[in-house]
C-alpha positions in Angstrom: 117.2 -23.6 241.3 114.5 -21.2 240.4 113.5 -22.9 237.2 112.4 -26.1 239.0 108.7 -26.1 238.6 106.6 -26.2 241.8 103.9 -28.8 242.4 101.1 -26.7 241.1 103.0 -25.9 238.0 103.9 -29.5 237.4 100.2 -30.5 237.8 99.2 -27.8 235.2 101.8 -29.1 232.8 100.6 -32.7 233.2 97.0 -31.6 232.4 98.3 -29.7 229.4 100.5 -32.5 228.2 97.8 -35.1 228.5 95.7 -33.0 226.1 98.6 -32.7 223.8 99.1 -36.4 223.7 95.5 -36.9 222.8 95.8 -34.3 220.1 99.0 -35.7 218.6 97.9 -39.3 218.7 96.5 -39.1 215.1 99.2 -37.0 213.6 101.7 -38.4 211.1 104.7 -36.2 211.8 105.3 -35.8 215.6 108.6 -37.0 216.9 108.5 -40.6 218.0 109.9 -40.7 221.6 110.3 -43.8 223.6 111.1 -43.8 227.4 113.0 -46.8 228.9 113.3 -46.7 232.6 114.4 -48.9 235.5 111.3 -47.8 237.5 107.7 -46.7 236.9 107.5 -43.4 235.0 103.8 -43.5 234.1 103.3 -39.9 235.1 106.1 -38.7 232.8 104.7 -38.9 229.2 102.4 -35.9 229.5 105.1 -33.8 231.2 107.4 -34.7 228.3 104.7 -33.9 225.7 104.4 -30.4 227.3 108.2 -30.1 227.4 108.6 -30.9 223.7 105.6 -28.6 222.8 107.2 -25.7 224.7 110.3 -26.3 222.4 108.0 -26.0 219.4 107.7 -29.7 218.6 104.9 -32.2 218.6 105.8 -35.6 220.2 104.2 -38.9 220.5 105.5 -40.5 223.8 105.5 -44.1 224.7 107.2 -46.1 227.5 108.7 -49.5 227.7 108.1 -52.0 230.4 110.0 -50.6 233.4 112.9 -52.6 234.7 113.9 -54.0 231.2 116.0 -51.1 229.8 119.0 -53.1 228.4 116.7 -56.0 227.3 114.6 -53.6 225.2 117.7 -52.2 223.5 119.3 -55.6 222.8 116.2 -57.5 221.7 115.7 -57.0 217.9 112.1 -58.0 218.4 111.3 -55.5 221.2 108.6 -52.9 220.9 111.4 -50.3 220.8 112.9 -51.8 217.7 109.6 -52.4 215.9 109.9 -49.0 214.4 112.2 -46.0 213.6 112.5 -43.8 216.6 113.5 -40.1 216.8 114.5 -40.0 220.4 115.0 -42.6 223.2 115.2 -41.4 226.8 116.9 -43.8 229.1 116.2 -43.3 232.9 118.2 -45.7 235.1 118.3 -45.2 238.8 121.5 -46.1 240.7 119.4 -48.1 243.2 118.3 -50.3 240.3 121.5 -50.5 238.3 123.5 -51.2 241.5 120.9 -53.1 243.4 123.3 -55.4 245.4 124.8 -52.2 246.9 121.4 -51.5 248.5 120.7 -55.0 249.8 121.6 -54.2 253.3 124.9 -56.1 253.4 127.9 -53.7 252.8 130.1 -54.5 249.8 133.8 -54.2 249.9 135.4 -51.5 247.8 136.7 -54.0 245.3 133.3 -55.8 244.9 131.6 -52.4 244.6 134.2 -51.3 241.9 133.5 -54.5 239.9 129.8 -54.0 240.2 129.9 -50.5 238.8 132.3 -51.5 236.0 130.1 -54.5 235.0 126.9 -52.4 235.0 128.5 -49.6 233.0 129.9 -52.1 230.5 126.4 -53.6 230.0 124.7 -50.3 229.6 127.4 -49.1 227.2 127.2 -52.2 225.0 123.4 -51.9 225.0 123.6 -48.2 223.9 126.0 -49.1 221.1 123.5 -51.7 219.8 120.7 -49.1 220.1 122.7 -46.6 218.1 123.2 -49.1 215.3 119.6 -50.3 215.2 118.1 -46.8 215.5 120.4 -44.7 213.2 118.3 -41.6 213.4 117.6 -41.6 217.1 119.0 -39.2 219.6 119.7 -41.1 222.8 119.2 -39.1 226.0 120.8 -40.7 229.1 119.4 -39.5 232.4 121.5 -39.4 235.5 119.4 -39.5 238.8 120.7 -38.4 242.1 121.5 -41.6 243.9 121.3 -41.9 247.7 124.0 -43.5 249.8 123.4 -47.2 250.5 124.1 -46.5 254.2 123.5 -42.8 254.9 124.2 -43.3 258.6 127.8 -43.9 257.7 129.1 -40.4 257.4 132.6 -40.9 255.9 132.3 -40.3 252.2 135.0 -42.8 251.3 133.8 -45.6 253.5 132.8 -48.5 251.3 129.9 -49.3 253.5 128.3 -45.9 252.7 128.3 -46.7 249.0 128.6 -43.1 248.0 131.9 -43.6 246.0 130.3 -46.4 244.0 127.3 -44.3 243.2 129.4 -41.3 242.1 131.5 -43.6 239.9 128.3 -44.9 238.4 127.0 -41.4 237.6 130.4 -40.3 236.2 130.4 -43.5 234.0 126.9 -42.8 232.7 128.1 -39.3 231.8 131.1 -40.6 230.0 128.8 -42.6 227.7 128.1 -39.3 226.0 131.5 -39.8 224.3 130.1 -42.9 222.6 128.4 -40.9 219.8 127.3 -37.3 219.0 123.8 -38.8 219.1 124.1 -39.5 222.9 123.2 -36.6 225.2 123.3 -36.7 229.0 120.3 -35.2 230.7 122.2 -34.6 234.0 119.4 -34.5 236.7 121.9 -35.5 239.3 124.0 -32.5 238.5 121.0 -30.2 238.3 119.9 -31.1 241.7 123.4 -30.6 243.1 123.9 -29.5 246.6 120.2 -28.8 247.1 119.5 -32.5 247.7 117.1 -34.8 246.1 114.7 -35.5 248.9 112.0 -33.1 247.6 112.2 -34.8 244.2 111.1 -38.1 245.6 107.8 -39.3 247.1 108.2 -42.4 249.3 104.4 -43.1 249.1 104.6 -43.3 245.3 107.6 -45.7 245.6 105.8 -48.1 247.8 102.5 -47.9 246.1 103.5 -47.7 242.4 107.3 -48.3 242.3 107.9 -44.7 241.3 111.4 -43.4 242.4 110.5 -39.9 241.4 107.6 -37.8 242.7 105.9 -35.1 240.7 108.5 -32.5 241.5 111.3 -34.9 240.3 109.5 -35.8 237.1 108.7 -32.1 236.5 112.4 -31.3 236.8 113.3 -34.2 234.6 110.9 -33.0 231.9 112.2 -29.5 232.2 115.8 -30.7 231.7 114.6 -32.7 228.6 112.9 -29.5 227.4 116.2 -27.7 227.5 118.1 -30.4 225.7 115.5 -30.6 223.0 115.7 -26.8 222.6 119.5 -27.1 222.2 119.3 -30.0 219.7 116.2 -29.3 217.6 115.0 -25.7 218.0 116.4 -22.7 216.2 118.4 -21.0 219.0 118.6 -17.3 219.7 121.9 -15.9 218.6 122.1 -12.2 219.8 121.8 -10.7 223.3 121.0 -6.9 222.9 122.0 -5.0 226.1 120.8 -1.8 227.6 123.6 -0.3 229.6 122.6 2.0 232.4 121.2 0.0 235.4 121.4 -3.1 233.3 125.1 -3.8 232.6 126.2 -1.4 235.3 124.6 0.3 238.2 123.8 4.0 237.7 123.4 6.4 234.7 126.8 7.1 233.3 125.9 10.4 231.9 124.8 11.6 235.3 127.2 10.1 237.8 130.3 9.7 235.6 132.4 6.6 235.2 133.7 6.8 238.8 130.1 6.8 240.2 129.0 3.6 238.5 128.3 0.5 240.7 130.4 -2.3 239.3 132.6 -4.6 241.5 133.5 -4.1 245.1 130.7 -5.3 247.4 126.9 -5.3 247.6 125.0 -4.4 244.4 128.2 -3.4 242.5 129.4 -7.1 242.8 126.0 -8.3 241.5 126.5 -6.1 238.3 130.0 -7.4 237.9 128.7 -11.1 238.3 126.1 -10.3 235.6 128.9 -9.2 233.3 130.7 -12.4 234.0 127.6 -14.3 232.9 127.4 -12.2 229.8 131.1 -12.8 229.0 130.5 -16.6 229.4 127.7 -16.4 226.9 129.9 -14.4 224.5 132.7 -17.0 224.8 130.2 -19.7 223.9 129.1 -18.1 220.7 126.3 -15.6 221.7 126.7 -12.2 220.0 126.5 -9.4 222.4 125.4 -6.0 221.2 124.8 -2.7 222.9 121.4 -1.0 222.5 121.4 2.1 224.7 120.0 5.6 224.9 123.2 7.4 225.9 126.0 9.6 224.6 128.4 7.1 223.0 131.4 8.8 224.3 130.2 8.4 227.9 129.3 4.7 227.4 132.7 3.9 225.7 134.5 5.7 228.6 132.7 3.3 231.1 133.8 0.3 229.2 137.4 1.5 228.7 138.2 3.3 232.0 136.2 1.7 234.9 138.8 -0.7 236.6 136.2 -3.3 237.6 134.4 -3.6 234.3 134.6 -7.3 233.1 132.8 -6.6 229.8 134.7 -4.6 227.3 133.9 -3.0 224.0 135.8 -5.7 222.1 133.3 -8.2 223.5 130.5 -6.5 221.5 129.8 -7.6 218.0 128.1 -4.2 217.3 126.6 -1.3 219.1 123.9 1.4 218.8 124.5 4.0 221.5 122.4 7.1 220.7 119.1 8.7 221.4 117.0 6.8 218.8 114.2 4.6 220.1 115.4 1.1 220.8 113.2 -0.7 218.3 114.8 1.4 215.5 118.3 0.6 216.9 117.4 -3.2 217.0 116.4 -3.1 213.4 119.6 -1.5 212.4 121.7 -4.0 214.4 119.8 -6.9 212.7 120.6 -5.3 209.3 124.3 -4.8 210.3 124.6 -8.4 211.5 122.5 -9.7 208.7 120.4 -11.7 211.1 116.7 -11.9 211.6 115.0 -10.2 214.6 113.8 -13.5 215.8 117.5 -14.2 216.7 117.5 -11.4 219.3 116.9 -11.3 223.0 116.7 -7.8 224.5 117.6 -7.1 228.1 116.6 -3.8 229.7 115.8 -2.9 233.3 113.2 -0.4 232.1 109.7 -2.0 231.6 108.6 0.8 229.3 111.4 0.1 226.9 110.7 -3.6 227.0 107.0 -3.0 226.4 107.8 -0.8 223.4 110.2 -3.3 221.9 107.7 -6.2 222.4 104.9 -4.2 220.7 107.1 -2.8 217.8 109.2 -5.9 217.2 107.2 -9.0 218.4 109.9 -11.3 217.0 112.4 -10.0 219.6 112.2 -11.7 223.0 112.1 -9.0 225.7 111.9 -10.9 229.0 111.0 -9.3 232.3 114.2 -9.0 234.4 114.3 -9.3 238.1 113.8 -5.9 239.7 116.6 -6.5 242.2 120.1 -6.6 240.5 121.3 -9.2 243.1 118.8 -11.7 241.5 119.9 -11.2 237.9 123.1 -13.2 237.6 121.4 -16.4 238.7 118.3 -15.6 236.5 120.5 -15.1 233.4 122.5 -18.3 234.2 119.2 -20.4 234.2 117.6 -18.8 231.2 117.1 -21.3 228.4 117.3 -19.0 225.4 120.9 -19.9 224.4 121.0 -23.6 225.4 123.4 -25.6 223.4 124.8 -29.1 223.5 128.4 -28.0 223.5 130.7 -25.2 222.4 132.6 -25.5 219.1 135.6 -23.5 217.8 133.1 -21.7 215.5 131.1 -20.6 218.6 134.1 -19.2 220.4 135.2 -17.2 217.4 131.8 -15.9 216.5 132.2 -12.3 217.7 135.5 -11.9 216.0 133.9 -13.3 212.8 131.1 -10.8 212.8 133.5 -7.9 213.5 135.6 -9.1 210.6 132.4 -8.8 208.5 132.3 -5.1 209.3 135.8 -4.8 207.8 134.6 -6.6 204.7 131.8 -4.1 204.3 134.2 -1.2 204.6 136.2 -2.8 201.8 133.1 -3.3 199.7 132.2 0.4 200.0 135.6 1.4 198.8 135.8 -0.9 195.8 134.8 0.4 192.3 132.7 -2.8 191.5 131.3 -5.8 193.3 133.6 -8.0 191.3 136.6 -6.1 192.3 135.5 -6.5 195.9 135.1 -10.3 195.6 138.5 -10.7 194.1 140.0 -8.6 196.8 138.7 -11.0 199.5 140.9 -13.8 198.4 138.4 -16.4 199.5 139.2 -20.0 200.2 136.4 -22.4 200.5 137.1 -25.9 202.1 134.5 -28.6 201.4 134.8 -31.7 203.5 132.8 -34.9 204.2 131.0 -34.7 207.6 132.4 -37.0 210.2 132.0 -37.8 213.9 133.9 -34.6 214.8 131.8 -32.3 212.6 128.4 -33.9 212.7 127.3 -31.8 215.7 128.3 -28.6 213.9 126.4 -29.8 210.8 123.2 -30.4 212.8 123.7 -27.1 214.5 123.7 -25.4 211.1 120.6 -27.3 210.0 118.7 -26.1 213.1 119.6 -22.4 212.9 120.2 -21.4 209.2 117.1 -19.7 207.8 117.8 -17.2 204.9 119.7 -19.5 202.5 118.2 -22.8 203.3 116.5 -24.5 200.3 114.2 -26.7 202.3 114.5 -25.4 205.9 114.5 -29.0 207.0 115.6 -29.2 210.7 117.8 -32.3 210.7 118.9 -33.4 214.2 122.3 -34.9 215.0 120.6 -38.4 214.5 119.3 -37.4 211.1 122.7 -36.2 209.9 124.6 -39.1 211.3 122.2 -41.5 209.6 123.0 -39.9 206.3 126.7 -39.9 206.9 126.8 -43.7 207.2 124.4 -44.2 204.2 126.5 -45.3 201.3 124.2 -43.5 198.8 124.8 -40.1 200.4 127.3 -37.4 200.4 127.1 -35.1 203.5 129.4 -32.1 203.1 130.3 -29.3 205.4 131.7 -26.0 204.2 134.3 -23.7 205.8 135.2 -20.2 204.5 138.2 -18.0 205.1 139.5 -14.8 203.5 142.0 -12.1 204.1 139.9 -10.7 206.9 139.9 -13.9 208.9 138.2 -17.3 209.2 134.4 -17.4 209.0 134.5 -21.0 210.2 132.0 -23.8 209.1 129.2 -22.0 207.5 127.4 -24.4 205.3 126.1 -27.9 204.7 125.1 -29.8 201.5 123.3 -33.3 201.5 123.3 -35.3 198.3 121.6 -38.7 197.8 122.3 -40.6 194.5 120.4 -43.6 193.2 119.5 -45.0 189.8 121.4 -42.3 187.9 119.6 -39.4 189.7 121.2 -37.3 192.4 118.9 -35.3 194.7 120.1 -32.4 196.8 118.2 -33.2 200.0 119.2 -29.9 201.5 121.7 -27.1 200.9 122.2 -24.3 203.3 124.7 -21.5 203.9 125.1 -19.0 206.7 124.0 -15.5 205.8 127.5 -14.2 206.8 128.9 -15.5 203.5 126.0 -15.1 201.2 126.4 -13.1 198.0 130.1 -13.8 197.8 129.9 -16.8 195.4 130.3 -19.4 198.1 126.9 -20.9 197.3 127.8 -21.1 193.6 131.1 -22.8 194.4 129.3 -25.3 196.6 126.7 -26.1 193.9 129.5 -26.7 191.4 131.2 -29.1 193.8 128.0 -30.9 194.6 127.2 -31.3 190.9 130.7 -32.7 190.4 130.1 -35.2 193.2 126.9 -36.3 191.6 128.5 -36.8 188.2 131.4 -38.8 189.7 128.8 -41.1 191.2 127.3 -41.8 187.7 124.3 -39.4 188.0 122.9 -38.1 184.7 120.5 -35.7 186.4 120.7 -33.4 189.4 117.5 -32.6 191.2 116.9 -30.0 193.9 113.8 -28.9 195.9 112.9 -25.5 197.1 110.5 -25.4 199.9 109.5 -21.7 200.6 109.3 -20.4 204.2 108.8 -17.0 205.7 112.6 -16.4 205.8 114.4 -18.2 203.0 113.6 -15.8 200.2 117.3 -15.4 199.4 117.3 -19.1 198.2 114.1 -18.7 196.0 115.9 -18.2 192.7 119.0 -20.2 193.4 118.2 -23.2 191.1 116.7 -21.2 188.2 119.7 -18.9 188.2 122.0 -21.9 187.6 120.0 -23.4 184.7 117.8 -25.9 186.5 114.5 -26.6 184.8 111.2 -26.1 186.8 109.5 -29.4 187.1 106.7 -28.0 189.2 105.9 -28.4 192.9 109.2 -26.9 193.9 111.2 -29.5 192.1 114.1 -28.3 189.8 116.3 -30.5 187.6 119.6 -30.1 185.7 121.1 -32.5 183.1 124.7 -33.2 183.9 125.8 -34.6 180.5 126.4 -31.0 179.1 128.5 -29.9 182.0 128.3 -28.5 185.5 127.0 -25.2 187.0 129.6 -22.5 186.6 132.2 -22.2 189.3 133.1 -18.5 190.4 136.6 -17.6 189.4 137.2 -15.5 192.6 136.6 -18.5 195.0 139.3 -21.1 195.5 137.8 -24.5 196.5 139.9 -27.1 198.5 139.2 -30.5 199.8 141.1 -31.9 202.9 143.6 -34.6 202.0 141.5 -37.3 203.8 138.3 -36.4 201.9 
């Protein structure tokens, strides 16, 4: 696992993290992160501070008394419950949770099963209490690779070995992720995998300071947390732009022809095919693949369509620029076509000159250095953190098709005699539903990554959204859009809080894919209606400008809101609601 930091790198990150902890100690807005562990993790906070910082987040890290994980969650007077936390990391070793298994006296299979079941029931109940007492917190459950109780017993299924009990414990901890969208499993045991866990531990630290993980193990744990935080709280990259020759396939198609390309078979051709499989896996999970290549388009399309071992096909590409323009120009055009910012792009090219030019001309685009040897590239891409995500939704799986459908809409737009005629021809249906346990993850995902139409650019986490969902004063709505070209999926969120006759729009955001089609106007009309139904006489909205949300700048003024200063806008509801566009049909699910 090449992304596991070595000892020197871990030491450097600890030093850097220690400085960050000192710097953030006086800040008012860093994430409040608490670590509860069954063993001593005193070396972990600076590594976590570095991990959060590399995800673009300041964090204040504290640790509870080790060995008292469940007690801290269950005790309303514990230090954990003395304040409102943003994240809680639970690190429980199998040796501690299943201590009787390691006492030297073998347990029968039945006794071991009961032990595991009891410990999982206790941990699950404590997590439920924690979720209730900390309604904003994301709970990260860590699995640690657990040693066999009697490793000299070689049979996996033998009760004396204890391995079956440990594996059931790990699977049970993983299953706790289903308790709530706010529970995330940091699967250190899986990450270590077949490589073994011996190098992650330092027996001297255990005997001297009761530390079950050495520096390498703590470094790996912090790196896994970093990737989970990226997925939950950072704006993810959305587009992978691909050079073709010697990147997607081996050889230059214009010189060697389709038959001369290295794809599939054995040797380096198999490595290129495996890379394509990695690319297809990313595309299937919602990453947009685009081609950005200096080539004759006819030659490149022939390679995709005619080579029998090509895994990646033209239909997997959301867009393409295959020509002789410089690649920075092509990337700008691709960003315009997809209506996405350049900061959403990662650019893969085997040529260091091309990477250097893109990095200089378009610093927002990430142009990482690829391994020189193609056989190293599939594993390198698999371990890259740029597209980390908690899970894959239906919207993710259909994203490429959705963007290709947008090309069809633009074609219709160009043929329509007026914009109004084009909008009527779309036959748009907007579904506005209340966010629930099923859609809370998608709502948080939209909060993290929506930039252009986002009135506050507030980055609400799953915990933040879930807390509003259960707040009786709040309406949290999620928006889906479909038209005659296809289903655009869930594309927007609105958050409304009503109290004392005033309803405040805490945030409203909409994917750039459906902007300018009246969806935002229909959503505002619906939100205003909700506010009036709750007895509000005034609707208030805030606009917080950022570098990228210019499209939302005039939204409130365009709908008759009065400027109150300081980014605050207000609208009286006694005289009616903001106008609803006639060309948009709004529906609410029957259960809403």
